[in-house]
N, C-alpha and C positions, 0 to 999 in steps of 0.2 A: 385743423387736423393735418399733420405732416404727411400722412400717406394713408393708404387703405390696406388693412391687414385682412387676410382671408384665412380663416381657421377651418380645418377639416377634421372632423371626428369620425373615425370609422370604427364601428362596432361589429364584430362578427368573429368567426373562427379563422384559424390561421391561413386557410386557403383563399380568403377573400381577395387579396392583392393580385392573385393570378387569374381571377375570373375575368374573361373578356367583357369589356363594357363597364366594369365597375369603376375604373379610374375616370372614364369619360363622364359618368354620372356625377362623380364627386366634383369635377371641375366646373360643372355648369350649375349656377344658382340663379339664373335670370328668371324673373316672373314673366311667362309668355304673354299675359294680358298687358303688362306694363310695356314690354318690348313692342308689341303690336301697336299700342297707342302712341308710343314714341315714333315708330316708323311712319304711321299715318300723319302725325303732326309734322314730321320732316318733309313729307311729300306735299302736304298742304302749303307749307312755307315755300317750297319750290314752285308750286302752282301760282301762289301770290306774286312771286318774283317775276314769273313769265308774264302774268297779266300786267304788272306794273311796267315792265319793259315795253310791251306792245302799246299800252295806253299812252305812255309818254313819247314814244316814237311817232305815234299818230298826232299827238298834240303839237310837237315840234314841227312836224311836216306841214300841218295845216297852218301854223303860225308863220312859217317861212313863206309859203305860197301866198297867204293873205297879205302880208306886208309888201311883198314884191308886187302883187296885183294893185294895191293901193298906190304904190309909188309910180308904177307905169301909167295908171289911170289918172294920176295927179289928184288924188282925193285925200283931203285932210279934214275929217269931221270936226266942226267947231272952230276952224281957223283957216286962214288963207294958205294955200299950198305954196311953200317957198323952198329954196335949196336946203336949209337946215332940216325941214320936215322930210324931204326926200332922203337926205343922208341918214337921218334917224331911222326911217323905215328900212332902208337897205341894211343899216347896221343891225337893227333888230332881226331882220331876216337872216343876216349872217350868224347871229348868236343862235337863232333857232336851228339853222343848218348844222352848226357845231353840236348842239344838243342832240339832234337827230343822228348825226354821225356817231356820237358817243354811244347811243342806245343800240346802234347797229353793229359797230365795231367792237365795243366793249360792253356787251349786254350783261345784265345781272342774271346769270344762269346758276342755279343752285342744284346740287346733286339730289337725285331721287333714290330711294332705297326699295328694291324689290324683295318681296318675301321669299325666304329660302326654305321655310319650314323648320328651321333650327333656330330657336330663340337666342342661343349663344352667338351664332353667326350673324343673325340679324342685329343683335345688340351692338356688336363690334362695328357693323356697317353703319348703324345709326350714329354712333359716337363719331366715326370718321366723317360722315355727312354733315353733322352739326358743326364740327370744327371747321370744315371747309366752307360751309354756309356762313358762319360767323365771320371768317376772314374776308370773304367776298362782300358781305354786307358792310363791313367796316371800310373796305377799300372804296366801294361805291359811294358811301356817305362822304368820306373825306375828299374824294375826287370831285364829287358834285359841289361840295361846299367850297373847297379851295379854287377849283377851276372856274366855277361860276362867279365867285367873287372877283377873281382876277379879270375875267372877261368883262364883267359889268363895269369895273373901274376903268379898264382900258378904253372901252367904247365911250363911257362918260367923259373921260379925260380928253379923248379926241374931239368930241363935240364941243367941249369948252375951249380947248387950246386952239384947235384949228378952225372950227366953224363959229366960235364965239356964241354958241347956242346953249345958254344955261338952262333955259326952260326944257329943251329937248333932252339935255343931259340928265336933268333931274327926273324927268319922266322915264327915261330909259333905265336909270338906276332903280326907280321905284317899281316899275313893272318887272325888271329882272329880279329884284329882291323878293317880290311876291311869288313869282314863278319858281324861283329856287327854293323858297321856303315851303311851298306846297309839295314840290318834288321830294324834298328831304322828309317832310312829314309823312308822306304816303309810302316812302321807301320801306320795304319789309325789313324789320330789325329784330324780330323775335329770337332768331338764332344767336344774334350778337348780344342782345340785352339780357336774355334769360339763360338759355342753354342749360337747363337743369340736368343734373346727373340722373341717369336711369336708376329707378328704384330697384334694389336687389333684395328680394325677400328670402328669408331662410326657407330651405326646402328639405323635407325629409323624404328619402327614397328607400324603399324596401324591396328585397327580392328573396329568393329562396335561401340565400346564404348569409345575409346580414343587413345592416342598416347603415347608411351614410348620412350625416347631417352637415350641411354647408351653410355658412352665413358670412356676411361682410360687415365689419364694424370698425 
């Protein structure tokens, strides 16, 4: 469909156009129940984004502190603690700090929509919120994918080229890939992937002077 056409059929006597409120009634054809459902869905998506952001900030913070603690205590489960192990732990902690910083500096914050009592106003606010949420979710996805991949490759390359630690490089890449994959999988994407248009139902309105019928098709 190239566009949306809105047809308004006004039936009544000649004085209808001059009646206060008649034109406002004709302009609004939003289904209040559908608008309210869409508004609540947008707010649930915003809540999911806030939870995702906090959860991963905690995960990255704990991972950074844990790896630094292991390095300082010279603990390497299952193998002898050597320089490559220490470098790998510090590198992993550095990646976790970058992840934490991303969640704190560039958090995924999606707009919420407050009810105004006017379905037409709320519908416009929901559409704007969905567009903003979709853009932010896309940006977060590609930043996490591209930035994470570049970071994991850089750390792995350093471990191979400088430290000649292939085992640690492969382990760093594997762990980084798993963490990035889970992060991307849990990232809220409903606004980006679906973003269905609000349903607009034909509405018939009557008053003492006439009838207006509004529909979109």
